[in-house]
N, C-alpha and C positions, 0 to 999 in steps of 0.2 A: 199830675198823675204819674205814678211810676208803675209800669207794668212789669211784673215778675214772671219768669218762665223757668221751668225745671225740666231737664232732659235726662232720661235714664242712661242713655249712652251705653257704656260698658260696665255700669255699676252693678254690683251683685245685690241680691235682696238684702234689705236692711234699712236703718234709719240714719239720715244724714242731717247735720245742722250747719247753718251758716248765718251770717249777719250782713244786712244791707245798711250801710251808714250814709245818712243824708246830712249834708252840711251847707251852710250859707255864711258868707262873710259879714252879713248884717243882722243875723238872727241872734237874739240874746240867749236862746237855749241850744245853741250850736255845739256839737253835732247831735243828731238823733239816730238811734240804732233800731233797726227792725230785725227781729229774730225770725229766721226761716227754718222750718223743719220739713224734711222731704223723706217720705217713707216709700221705699221701692218694694213692691210685693213680688214674691217668687212667681214665675210664670206657671200657668196651668200645665201639668204634664201631658205629654202626648199619649194617646191611647189608640190601640189597634182596634179598628172596627172591621169585622168580616161578615159578609152576607153572600150566600146563606151560611148557616152554622153547621150544616151537614149536607152530604151529597149521596145520591143513590144511583148506581149504574145497573142496567139490566141488559142482557143479550150478549151474543158472541162478539159483536162489533159496535158497542154503544158510541154515540156522539160525544164529543168533548163537552165539558161544562166549565163554567167560570165562577170564580169567587171575587167579589168586589171588595177592595181594601180601601178604607177611608181613615182619616184621623178624627176620632170623636172627642179628642181632648184639645189642648192648646199647643202653641208653637208649631213646629214642623216635624212630621213623622218621616224620618229618613233611615237609611241603613236597613231596609227590609231584606230579610232572608227567608227562604222557604226550604223546608226539608220534608221528606216522606218517611213515615214510620209504618211498620206492619205489626199486626197482632202476633203474639207469641205462638210459635209453632206453625205459622201459615207461610205459604210461598211468598217470595219477594219478587220485585221487578215488574209487577203488573200495573203499578200506579205511577203516573207521572204528573208533575206540577211545575209549570213554567211561569214566572212573574214577568209582567210587562216592563217593570222598572223597580228601582229601590227606594223611591219616594212616593208617599201617598198623595193623591189617589192613584191606585194601581189595580191591575187585573191579573189574577192568577188563572191560567188555563190548565184544567185538570183533565187527564185522560186515563182510560182503563183499557188494558189489552188482555184478551183471554188466551193469548198464545201460550201453549204449554200447560194451561190450567184444566183440571178436570171439572165436571159439572159440580156446582156447589156455591156456597156463599162465602165471600172473603171480606175481611175488615182491615182498614188501614186508616191513617191519619195524615192530613196535610197540616204541618206545623209552621206557623208564621211568627217570626220574631223580629224585634228591632231594639237596639241597645237603649234608646231614649224613651221607650214606652214602658209605663209602670205596670201594664198588664201583660207584658211579654213573657212567655210565648202564648199565642192563641191557637187552639186546636180546632180543626174542622174534620169531623168524622166522615169516613167514606165507606159505603157498603157496595159491594160488587157481586151480583148474582149471575153466575154463568149457567145457562140452561143446558140440559142434555141435548145431544144430537140424536136424530132418529137412528135406530140400529140398521145394520145391513139386512138384506133379505135372507130368510132361511134357505138352505141349499138341500139338494137331494130329496126334494118333495116327491113322495110316492103315494099312490092310492091303489089298494087291492081289495077285491071283493072277497069277504070271508063267508058270506052266505047270500041268499037271494034278496035279503033286506038290509045288509050291512056292508059298508066299505070302511076299511081301516086306512087312515091317512097318517103318514109319518114324515118326519123331516129332521134335518141336522141343524142344530142351533148355530146362529152366527156369533162372531166375537162381539164383545161389548155387553152392556147392560140391557137385558130384555125383561120387562115386567109382566108382559102377557103376549099371548098369540091369539090372533083372530083367524079362524078357519072359515072361509067363504066357499059357497057352492053355487053352481048353476046347472040347469038341466038343458042338455043339448048345446050345440055350437052357438046358436043364436040367443041363448038365455042370458039373464042378467044375474051377476053375482050378488049373493046376499049372505050375511054372516049367519052361520049355523052353530058355531061353537066359540066360546071364549075361555081359554085355559091359561094357567099361570106360566110364568117365564121359565120354570124348571121342567115343563112338559115338552116332550118331543113326539107326541102322537095322540090320536083321538079316534074313537070308534064312532062312525056316523051311522046311526040305526034308523029304522022305520022307513026304509027306502022301497021303491017299487022295483019289482023284478023286470029284467029285460029293458032297462032304461039307462041311457048314457048320462053320466054325471062328470062334471069338471070341478076341480078344486084349486084353490090358491090359499096360501098361508102368509099372513102378515105378522112381522115381529114389531112390537110396540114398546115404547117407554114414554116418559113425560115429554120427550122431545118430538114425538110423532111416531108414525108407522113407516115401515119399509115399503 
């Protein structure tokens, strides 16, 4: 028996031919040739696998999230590089992406910072590339929603009786976005505040009617938006 082996070694993809010659000093048909054909297939290309394929951040100080990078093809996925892209016309600098290494498997830690951002929704992309991957680059979409913060309290709140059954309440608007004001009232020092008027954020006064004469009333005004109330 003759055992033949073929080793790829440093051979490029292709077909190779050789001959194994068998001889004997006493054989009448000496020598005999055995033709050998060796086909080397091209290796399967490396492919970037990224999970998840999108990230969503919410809140003023959201926790970091991670993208898991694997090689879903053949060979070795190396030379990983990560970059951050921002949607046209939107602020930059709020998105960060740090890879754990340059060879798969690897982890990319993604962070979002609301510093300097107004309330709203922002869009960016974590782009993953590798020179040997046929699907490079791969994009992971990132959405970051920054909530509003509650406005400051109104100032210069005043209440004055304009008749025996009406008190006019007025205030000065705080800075920042106010969508509505909630006017609350209680009767007497020991009473409990309850909302009696709800007015738009452009209003700075309200007439409280239907009151009882010779009765002491207390008022407070809350400025509100989607982030809460003062």
